[in-house]
C-alpha positions as YAML, in Angstrom:
chain: A
units: angstrom
residues:
- id: 1
  name: UNK
  ca: [0.00, 0.38, 0.21]
- id: 2
  name: UNK
  ca: [2.73, 2.48, 1.08]
- id: 3
  name: UNK
  ca: [4.27, 1.49, -2.47]
- id: 4
  name: UNK
  ca: [1.21, 2.82, -4.36]
- id: 5
  name: UNK
  ca: [1.46, 6.07, -2.39]
- id: 6
  name: UNK
  ca: [4.46, 6.89, -2.70]
- id: 7
  name: UNK
  ca: [4.92, 6.22, -6.41]
- id: 8
  name: UNK
  ca: [1.92, 8.62, -6.73]
- id: 9
  name: UNK
  ca: [3.36, 11.06, -4.31]
- id: 10
  name: UNK
  ca: [6.98, 10.66, -6.78]
- id: 11
  name: UNK
  ca: [4.71, 10.83, -9.77]
- id: 12
  name: UNK
  ca: [3.05, 14.56, -8.97]
- id: 13
  name: UNK
  ca: [6.30, 16.01, -7.86]
- id: 14
  name: UNK
  ca: [7.68, 15.28, -11.53]
- id: 15
  name: UNK
  ca: [4.55, 16.85, -12.72]
- id: 16
  name: UNK
  ca: [4.63, 19.51, -10.83]
- id: 17
  name: UNK
  ca: [8.80, 20.32, -11.50]
- id: 18
  name: UNK
  ca: [7.68, 19.46, -15.21]
- id: 19
  name: UNK
  ca: [4.68, 22.23, -15.19]
- id: 20
  name: UNK
  ca: [7.50, 24.62, -13.33]
- id: 21
  name: UNK
  ca: [10.10, 23.86, -15.79]
- id: 22
  name: UNK
  ca: [7.52, 25.23, -18.88]
- id: 23
  name: UNK
  ca: [6.53, 27.84, -16.75]
- id: 24
  name: UNK
  ca: [10.74, 29.24, -16.79]
- id: 25
  name: UNK
  ca: [10.68, 28.51, -20.06]
- id: 26
  name: UNK
  ca: [7.83, 30.87, -21.17]
- id: 27
  name: UNK
  ca: [9.44, 33.34, -19.09]
- id: 28
  name: UNK
  ca: [12.71, 32.90, -20.80]
- id: 29
  name: UNK
  ca: [11.20, 32.90, -23.91]
- id: 30
  name: UNK
  ca: [9.55, 36.11, -22.47]
- id: 31
  name: UNK
  ca: [12.39, 37.84, -21.42]
- id: 32
  name: UNK
  ca: [14.69, 37.20, -24.67]
- id: 33
  name: UNK
  ca: [11.22, 38.88, -26.42]
- id: 34
  name: UNK
  ca: [12.00, 42.03, -24.62]
- id: 35
  name: UNK
  ca: [15.53, 41.91, -24.48]
- id: 36
  name: UNK
  ca: [15.34, 42.13, -28.34]
- id: 37
  name: UNK
  ca: [12.63, 44.91, -28.46]
- id: 38
  name: UNK
  ca: [15.12, 47.17, -26.63]
- id: 39
  name: UNK
  ca: [18.08, 46.01, -28.83]
- id: 40
  name: UNK
  ca: [15.70, 47.28, -31.48]
- id: 41
  name: UNK
  ca: [14.97, 50.11, -30.46]
- id: 42
  name: UNK
  ca: [19.33, 51.28, -29.96]
- id: 43
  name: UNK
  ca: [19.26, 49.72, -26.17]
- id: 44
  name: UNK
  ca: [22.70, 48.27, -25.54]
- id: 45
  name: UNK
  ca: [21.14, 44.82, -24.27]
- id: 46
  name: UNK
  ca: [25.26, 43.47, -22.58]
- id: 47
  name: UNK
  ca: [24.56, 47.15, -20.03]
- id: 48
  name: UNK
  ca: [20.99, 46.28, -19.38]
- id: 49
  name: UNK
  ca: [21.96, 42.44, -18.37]
- id: 50
  name: UNK
  ca: [24.21, 43.88, -16.06]
- id: 51
  name: UNK
  ca: [22.39, 46.61, -14.72]
- id: 52
  name: UNK
  ca: [19.61, 43.48, -14.01]
- id: 53
  name: UNK
  ca: [21.92, 41.61, -12.32]
- id: 54
  name: UNK
  ca: [23.50, 44.93, -10.11]
- id: 55
  name: UNK
  ca: [20.05, 46.13, -8.67]
- id: 56
  name: UNK
  ca: [19.40, 42.07, -8.05]
- id: 57
  name: UNK
  ca: [22.15, 42.46, -5.54]
- id: 58
  name: UNK
  ca: [22.18, 43.91, -2.31]
- id: 59
  name: UNK
  ca: [23.33, 47.32, -1.71]
- id: 60
  name: UNK
  ca: [26.38, 46.31, 0.04]
- id: 61
  name: UNK
  ca: [27.06, 42.85, -2.39]
- id: 62
  name: UNK
  ca: [27.20, 45.57, -4.77]
- id: 63
  name: UNK
  ca: [29.20, 48.09, -3.22]
- id: 64
  name: UNK
  ca: [31.75, 45.51, -2.74]
- id: 65
  name: UNK
  ca: [31.82, 44.47, -5.77]
- id: 66
  name: UNK
  ca: [32.13, 47.85, -7.42]
- id: 67
  name: UNK
  ca: [34.66, 48.73, -5.29]
- id: 68
  name: UNK
  ca: [36.95, 45.52, -6.59]
- id: 69
  name: UNK
  ca: [36.34, 46.37, -9.67]
- id: 70
  name: UNK
  ca: [37.78, 50.01, -9.02]
- id: 71
  name: UNK
  ca: [40.91, 48.50, -7.66]
- id: 72
  name: UNK
  ca: [41.88, 46.31, -10.50]
- id: 73
  name: UNK
  ca: [40.88, 48.96, -12.49]
- id: 74
  name: UNK
  ca: [43.22, 51.50, -10.99]
- id: 75
  name: UNK
  ca: [45.97, 48.00, -10.77]
- id: 76
  name: UNK
  ca: [45.16, 47.79, -14.21]
- id: 77
  name: UNK
  ca: [45.65, 51.45, -15.60]
- id: 78
  name: UNK
  ca: [42.04, 51.72, -16.61]
- id: 79
  name: UNK
  ca: [41.24, 53.79, -14.07]
...
């Protein structure tokens, strides 16, 4: 009896994961479309991706990353 229950539960987990993977793919497609649209309007998508990545970070992590980047740039004569 517990084998049947375990198999049913496993099947439900797998089906949920499959649905979520489909949703994730659809969202990724939508994001790609937005980047394509922005590119066709003259925006640089590489820079936009960097901004999205920075905005996702907590402020103190972003400050640390920017300080480290400045340090490296200065060391290489790029500042």
